[in-house]
Structures are given as C-alpha cells and as structure tokens.
C-alpha positions, 0 to 999 in steps of 0.5 A: 788655359784657366788661370786662377788667381787671387782676387782682392774683389774690387773688379768691376767684372767680379762685382757684376758676377757677384751681384748676379749670384746674389741675385739668383739666390733671391730666385730660388731661396727665401731671403733666411735660407741665403748664406751667400756673401756680399763683396763687404763680406767676402773680403772679410780676413778669414776669407780667401777669394779666387776668380778664374780667368781665360785672357781677359774674360772672367770665367767664375769665382770661389772662395775659402772661408776658414772655420777653424785651424781644422776645417774650411768652408766653400763660398761663393762658387759661381760660373759666369752664364756663358761658361756654364758645363765647360769645367769652370766650377770643377777646376775651381773646386779642385783648387779649393781643396788643394788649398785646404790640404795646403793650409793643413785642413782636416775637413772641407764643408760647404752649404747650398740650396735644396731646390732643384735649381741646386742639383748640378752643384750638389752633383758636382760636389758629390763627385769630387768626394763629398757626402751629406752631413749635418749643419757646421760652424753656425748654420742651423737645419733649414729644409731649404739647405743642404750640407757637405763635408769632405775629409781630407 
C-alpha cells in the first residue's frame, strides 16, 4: 500500500532521488531548457512537496507550486528507478489533482521535455486529462519544452 505524505526534503533518500532527477534532466535537455528544481528551490513557501513510500522504501515524489489562487503547477514528478511502470506516478499525479481541487484551483499545468525520453510522462498526463497548451506563468516558448494543462 502506497503512503503519500508531505515531505520536508531533509531525508537522504529524497535528496538522492531529486539529485537523480536533476542529473537525468541534464542527459536529455540543454541547460537553458531545464526547469527542474533543486532541494532548496523545492523548499520555497509556494511549493508543497510529497513523497510516496511503501514501508521504508521511497517510491517517488511530486510537488505542487502555487502560481496564483486559481492555478497550480505540477513540479518534480519522479519515480524511483526500481519502481517504474508500477503506477507510482499515476497515483502521485492523482494526489496532486485532488489537492489542487481542494485548494480551489481552476487549472493545473505543467512543463515537460519535448524529447523522446519524456514520451511516457506526456502519455500519462494525457491519460488523466491534460492537454497541450501555450507557455504559462513565467515560461517562454522553447522547442525543448511542451506545456500541458488540465481544467479542474
């Protein structure tokens, strides 16, 4: 049974997973197109961060950033490599969507890479109702990024 809980980003397991996430972004995206956040930026007050666990084993993580009172952004979706294709990301995403609804958001959006390495993520987002959109918040048009949004 997966336990999704608020995380203060101080544990060594989550630090390693975020480090792996940032490293994998450098393998697929040029530096100017990487929008993943490090631990310090994830600790900002406009971001809420959750980790998913099974017992003492970290399965994955996700964050929700407040853009404004009606709009949130999905950040830092990452599944532990040992737990890929087990539904971890889908459950975390559903958790973020429910949280966004509880906050009264009208929309939830995200930025992800346009490259082949991000196809599984884009398919998951589309499966739960995200559609492609224009850049939002402070993002600008970028051939290495795609933007998706979901009306709530």
